[in-house]
C-alpha positions in Angstrom: -16.1 -23.7 -22.6 -12.7 -25.5 -22.4 -11.3 -26.5 -19.0 -8.2 -24.1 -19.5 -10.8 -21.1 -20.1 -13.0 -21.8 -17.0 -9.7 -22.2 -14.8 -8.6 -18.5 -16.1 -12.2 -17.0 -15.5 -12.3 -18.9 -11.9 -9.0 -17.7 -11.2 -9.7 -14.0 -12.2 -13.1 -13.8 -10.4 -11.7 -15.1 -7.5 -8.7 -12.6 -7.3 -11.7 -9.9 -7.6 -14.1 -11.0 -5.0 -11.8 -13.3 -2.5 -11.8 -10.0 -0.1 -15.7 -10.0 0.1 -16.0 -13.6 0.1 -13.5 -14.3 3.1 -15.3 -10.8 4.9 -18.7 -12.3 4.1 -17.7 -15.7 5.7 -15.9 -14.3 8.6 -19.2 -12.9 9.8 -20.4 -16.4 10.6 -17.3 -18.3 11.6 -15.3 -15.3 13.4 -11.9 -16.7 12.5 -10.2 -15.0 9.3 -7.9 -18.4 8.9 -11.1 -20.6 8.5 -12.7 -17.8 6.5 -9.9 -17.9 3.9 -9.8 -21.9 3.9 -13.6 -22.0 3.2 -13.2 -18.9 0.3 -10.7 -21.4 -1.1 -12.8 -24.6 -0.9 -15.3 -22.4 -3.0 -12.5 -21.7 -5.6 -11.8 -25.8 -5.9 -15.5 -26.3 -6.3 -15.5 -23.8 -9.1 -12.7 -25.3 -10.7 -14.4 -28.7 -10.4 -17.7 -27.5 -11.7 -17.7 -24.4 -14.1 -15.9 -26.4 -16.9 -18.9 -28.9 -16.9 -21.5 -26.8 -16.0 -20.6 -23.2 -17.5 -19.7 -20.0 -15.6 -22.7 -18.7 -13.9 -24.3 -15.7 -14.4 -23.0 -14.0 -11.3 -20.0 -15.9 -10.7 -19.1 -13.7 -7.6 -22.4 -14.6 -6.1 -22.1 -18.1 -6.8 -18.5 -18.4 -5.1 -20.0 -16.5 -1.8 -22.9 -18.6 -1.9 -21.1 -21.8 -1.9 -18.2 -20.5 0.9 -21.3 -19.5 2.9 -22.6 -22.7 2.9 -19.5 -24.8 3.9 -19.3 -22.0 6.6 -22.7 -22.6 7.8 -22.3 -26.6 7.3 -18.7 -26.1 9.6 -20.5 -24.4 12.4 -23.4 -26.9 12.6 -21.2 -29.8 12.6 -19.4 -28.5 15.8 -20.0 -30.1 19.0 -19.6 -26.8 20.7 -22.3 -25.1 18.2 -24.4 -23.8 21.4 -21.2 -22.1 22.6 -20.9 -20.5 18.9 -24.3 -19.5 18.5 -23.9 -17.6 21.7 -20.7 -16.0 20.6 -22.4 -14.8 17.3 -25.4 -13.8 19.2 -27.8 -16.2 16.7 -30.1 -19.0 16.8 -29.7 -21.8 14.4 -32.8 -20.2 12.4 -30.8 -17.0 12.4 -27.9 -18.3 10.6 -27.9 -16.1 7.7 -28.8 -17.8 4.4 -26.2 -19.0 2.1 -27.1 -16.6 -0.5 -25.5 -13.5 -0.9 -26.3 -10.3 1.1 -26.9 -7.2 0.3 -24.1 -4.9 -1.1 -24.0 -2.6 2.1 -23.7 -5.7 4.2 -20.8 -7.0 2.2 -19.2 -3.5 2.4 -19.6 -3.7 6.2 -18.1 -7.1 6.2 -15.4 -6.0 3.9 -14.5 -2.9 6.3 -14.6 -5.1 9.3 -11.9 -7.3 7.6 -9.7 -4.4 6.6 -9.6 -3.6 10.4 -9.0 -7.2 11.7 -6.1 -7.7 9.1 -4.3 -4.6 10.3 -5.1 -4.6 13.4 -2.2 -3.1 16.0 -1.8 -6.7 17.7 -0.1 -7.7 14.9 3.6 -6.4 13.8 4.1 -4.2 10.9 5.3 -6.8 8.8 2.3 -9.3 9.7 0.1 -6.8 8.9 1.3 -6.1 5.6 1.4 -9.9 4.7 -2.0 -10.6 5.8 -3.7 -7.4 4.2 -1.9 -8.8 0.7 -2.9 -11.9 1.0 -6.7 -11.5 2.1 -7.3 -8.0 0.8 -5.1 -8.0 -2.2 -5.5 -11.4 -3.1 -1.9 -12.1 -3.7 -0.5 -15.5 -3.4 1.9 -16.1 -0.8 4.6 -16.5 -3.4 3.6 -13.1 -4.9 4.0 -11.6 -1.8 7.4 -13.1 -0.9 8.6 -11.9 -4.3 7.3 -8.3 -3.8 9.2 -7.8 -0.7 12.5 -10.1 -2.0 11.9 -12.4 1.1 11.8 -16.2 1.1 8.0 -17.8 0.6 8.7 -19.6 3.8 9.4 -16.6 5.9 6.2 -14.9 4.3 4.0 -18.0 4.8 5.1 -18.2 8.7 4.4 -14.5 9.0 0.7 -14.9 7.7 0.1 -18.2 9.7 1.4 -16.6 12.8 -0.9 -13.7 12.0 -3.9 -15.6 12.0 -3.2 -17.6 15.2 -2.2 -14.0 16.8 -5.6 -12.7 15.8 -7.4 -15.8 17.1 -5.9 -15.7 20.2 -6.2 -12.5 21.0 -9.8 -13.2 20.3 -9.7 -10.0 17.9 -13.7 -9.0 17.5 -14.5 -8.8 13.7 -16.0 -5.6 14.2 -15.5 -1.7 12.8 -14.1 0.3 16.3 -15.5 3.1 17.5 -14.4 6.2 19.7 -10.4 6.2 20.4 -10.0 2.9 19.5 -11.1 3.4 16.0 -8.8 6.7 15.8 -5.8 4.4 16.6 -6.8 1.4 14.2 -7.8 3.6 11.5 -4.1 5.0 11.7 -2.6 1.3 11.6 -4.9 0.7 8.4 -3.7 3.8 6.7 -0.1 2.8 7.7 -0.3 -0.4 6.3 -1.4 0.8 2.8 1.0 3.7 2.6 4.0 1.0 3.1 2.6 -1.0 0.3 2.2 1.5 -2.1 5.6 3.2 -1.3 7.5 -0.4 -1.6 5.9 -0.7 -5.1 6.6 3.2 -6.0 10.3 2.9 -5.3 11.4 -0.8 -4.3 13.9 -1.0 -1.2 15.8 -3.7 -3.2 15.9 -5.9 -6.1 16.5 -5.2 -9.9 13.2 -3.0 -10.4 12.9 0.5 -9.2 9.0 0.4 -9.5 6.5 -2.7 -9.3 3.2 -1.2 -10.4 1.3 -4.2 -9.1 1.8 -3.3 -5.7 0.8 0.2 -6.4 -2.1 -0.9 -8.3 -3.0 -3.1 -5.0 -2.4 -0.1 -2.4 -4.3 2.3 -4.9 -7.3 -0.2 -4.9 -7.2 -0.7 -1.3 -7.7 3.1 -0.3 -10.3 3.6 -3.0 -12.2 0.9 -1.1 -11.6 2.5 2.1 -12.5 5.7 0.8 -15.8 4.5 0.0 -16.4 2.5 3.1 -15.4 5.3 5.4 -16.6 8.6 3.6 -16.3 10.8 6.8 -13.0 10.1 7.6 -10.6 12.8 6.4 -7.5 11.2 6.6 -8.7 8.2 4.6 -8.9 10.9 1.6 -6.0 12.5 2.2 -3.8 9.2 1.8 -6.3 8.6 -1.3 -5.1 11.6 -2.7 -1.8 11.1 -1.8 -1.3 7.9 -3.4 -3.6 9.3 -6.9 -1.2 11.8 -7.0 2.2 9.5 -6.8 0.1 7.0 -9.0 -0.2 9.5 -12.1 3.7 9.8 -12.2 4.5 5.9 -12.2 5.0 5.6 -16.3 7.0 8.5 -16.3 9.2 7.4 -13.6 11.6 5.0 -15.4 12.8 4.7 -19.0 12.3 1.9 -21.9 15.0 -0.3 -20.2 13.5 0.3 -16.6 16.3 2.7 -15.6 15.2 5.8 -13.0 14.0 8.9 -14.5 14.6 11.8 -12.2 11.4 14.1 -11.6 13.3 16.9 -13.2 13.7 15.0 -16.3 10.1 13.4 -16.4 8.1 13.6 -19.4 5.0 15.2 -17.7 2.7 14.4 -20.9 2.9 10.8 -19.3 1.6 11.8 -16.3 -1.9 10.4 -15.8 -4.1 13.1 -15.6 -7.4 11.0 -14.6 -5.7 10.3 -11.4 -4.7 13.8 -10.8 -8.2 14.7 -11.0 -9.0 11.9 -8.7 -6.4 13.3 -6.2 -7.9 16.8 -6.2 -11.2 15.5 -5.5 -10.2 13.4 -2.5 -7.9 16.5 -1.3 -10.9 18.3 -1.3 -12.4 16.0 1.3 -9.4 15.5 3.0 -8.3 17.1 6.6 -5.1 18.7 7.9 -3.5 15.4 9.2 0.0 14.2 7.8 -1.4 12.1 4.7 -3.2 15.6 3.7 -0.1 17.6 4.4 2.0 15.2 1.9 -0.9 15.2 -0.7 -1.0 18.7 -0.8 2.9 18.8 -1.6 2.1 16.0 -4.2 -0.6 18.5 -5.5 1.8 21.1 -6.1 3.9 19.0 -8.4 1.2 17.5 -10.6 -0.3 21.0 -11.0 3.2 22.3 -12.4 3.3 22.3 -16.3 6.8 22.1 -16.3 9.4 21.3 -13.6 10.6 25.0 -13.7 7.2 26.1 -12.8 7.4 23.9 -9.2 6.0 26.3 -6.2 8.8 25.0 -4.3 8.3 27.7 -1.9 4.8 26.2 -1.0 6.3 22.9 -0.8 9.0 23.9 1.8 6.3 25.6 3.7 4.2 22.2 3.6 7.5 20.2 4.8 7.7 22.5 7.6 3.9 22.1 8.5 4.3 18.3 8.1 7.6 18.6 10.4 5.1 20.0 13.4 2.9 17.2 12.8 5.3 13.9 12.4 8.8 15.7 13.3 11.3 12.7 11.4 14.5 13.3 10.1 13.5 11.8 6.6 10.9 14.6 6.7 13.4 17.2 7.3 15.5 15.9 4.4 12.8 16.4 2.3 12.4 20.0 3.3 15.7 20.7 3.0 15.4 19.9 -0.5 12.4 22.1 -1.1 14.7 24.7 0.9 17.2 24.4 -1.5 15.2 25.2 -4.6 13.5 27.8 -3.1 16.4 29.7 -1.3 19.3 28.0 -3.1 21.7 24.9 -2.5 23.9 26.7 0.5 20.6 27.1 2.3 19.5 23.3 1.5 23.1 22.1 2.6 23.2 23.5 5.9 20.0 21.8 6.7 21.3 18.5 5.7 24.6 19.1 7.4 22.6 19.4 10.3 21.1 15.9 9.9 24.7 14.1 9.2 24.9 12.8 13.0 21.1 11.4 12.9 21.1 7.8 13.7 18.1 7.1 11.9 19.9 8.1 9.1 22.9 6.5 9.2 22.6 3.9 6.3 20.0 5.8 4.7 21.4 6.3 1.1 19.0 9.5 0.2 20.8 11.3 2.8 24.6 11.2 0.8 22.4 11.4 -2.7 20.8 14.8 -1.7 24.1 16.4 0.1 25.8 15.2 -3.4 23.4 16.5 -5.8 23.3 19.8 -3.6 27.6 19.9 -3.7 27.0 19.6 -7.6 24.8 22.4 -7.7 27.4 24.2 -6.0 30.1 23.3 -8.3 31.8 21.1 -5.5 32.2 18.0 -7.8 34.8 16.1 -6.3 33.2 16.4 -3.1 29.8 15.7 -4.9 31.1 12.4 -6.6 32.2 10.9 -2.9 28.6 11.4 -1.5 27.4 10.0 -4.6 29.4 6.7 -4.6 28.5 6.5 -0.6 25.0 6.6 -1.3 25.2 3.5 -4.3 27.4 1.6 -1.8 24.1 1.9 0.8 21.1 1.3 -1.5 20.1 -2.2 -2.1 18.2 -1.4 -5.4 20.3 -2.1 -8.4 18.7 0.5 -10.4 19.2 3.0 -7.9 22.9 2.1 -7.9 23.3 2.5 -11.2 22.2 5.8 -11.3 23.9 7.0 -8.2 27.4 5.7 -9.7 26.3 7.7 -13.2 25.9 10.5 -11.2 29.0 10.4 -9.4 31.1 9.6 -12.8 29.4 12.9 -14.0 30.4 14.7 -10.9 33.8 13.8 -11.1 34.3 14.7 -14.5 32.8 17.8 -13.8 29.6 17.2 -16.0 26.3 18.9 -15.3 
């Protein structure tokens, strides 16, 4: 095997296995920052040895064993070894062997790592960065590029997040009772935000960042497998499966946005739709489950004209009762406009005009422009589309909105 091919293999395996390795090592050292460093040490060892010795039959197990060896060596070298043993509840002889543990144990560790990385003691930005780093396997550069932030800023967030977890002595465990409910909500929020940023980028030149959607989808699938009794986990899984099914149809050949009404539904991934339906059957009645039910209405419609907008409007009403929000109400207004006519929708949108939270939200004037256009009020629609274009930071959305403004002003439907 050439050095180049061995390097590619090592990097590919590490990308897949890094989260499990970090989780397994964290159980020994009780510090995610140190665990990540030890996992990186195992990666370096593989890069040094595999080109000469060849790739092991079980490369993931090799990396896990190497990282655990180094973790145990580190613990043994500590002057405070006795204190460490008391903290982790082990004697020297009981320290886990460096060989990989069983699949169930690794899954337990992975679940603990998810809850640790998404701990509410961290800010939302820190949770997202740390989750993508530890569980998504992304480099600092990749995270910075995804969120259009500087690499030093993201690096600082990750370092501070690790320090905060260590300073707060956040236990490496799966919480239970009321604490578990709060932490599950935090975990789901992080995965949801990661997917949304990939599905509709806040800023930049691309409307969609499929790699981020894939990372979020992989994380929620792992979480659903590890927590099969948590209905809202399945609710989020269903929602992301449905949304991911449409990604290929959301942009044209040159990356231009394609509106839902114009999408080629033959491009929708039916396997993802089936997975979404299966997950929805296991979901409860929480906010993610309701959003998934809305997405299911779109997925079941063979043509845009077949969409059950009355049901969607009702579901948005239910979502408003669960999580009142101006953004949810704006979405409900769109559904109402499709079910009852643009005048009914415009009335709801106009009621949101004074909402402080929507002051700089480009979709408010965008929706209003769409409704005015449907009512034949082209000049007013053009003004709204231009205002929306000025508010968005995404180049692709800006182009689309300016095109719609020009068509509305010209009276072109």
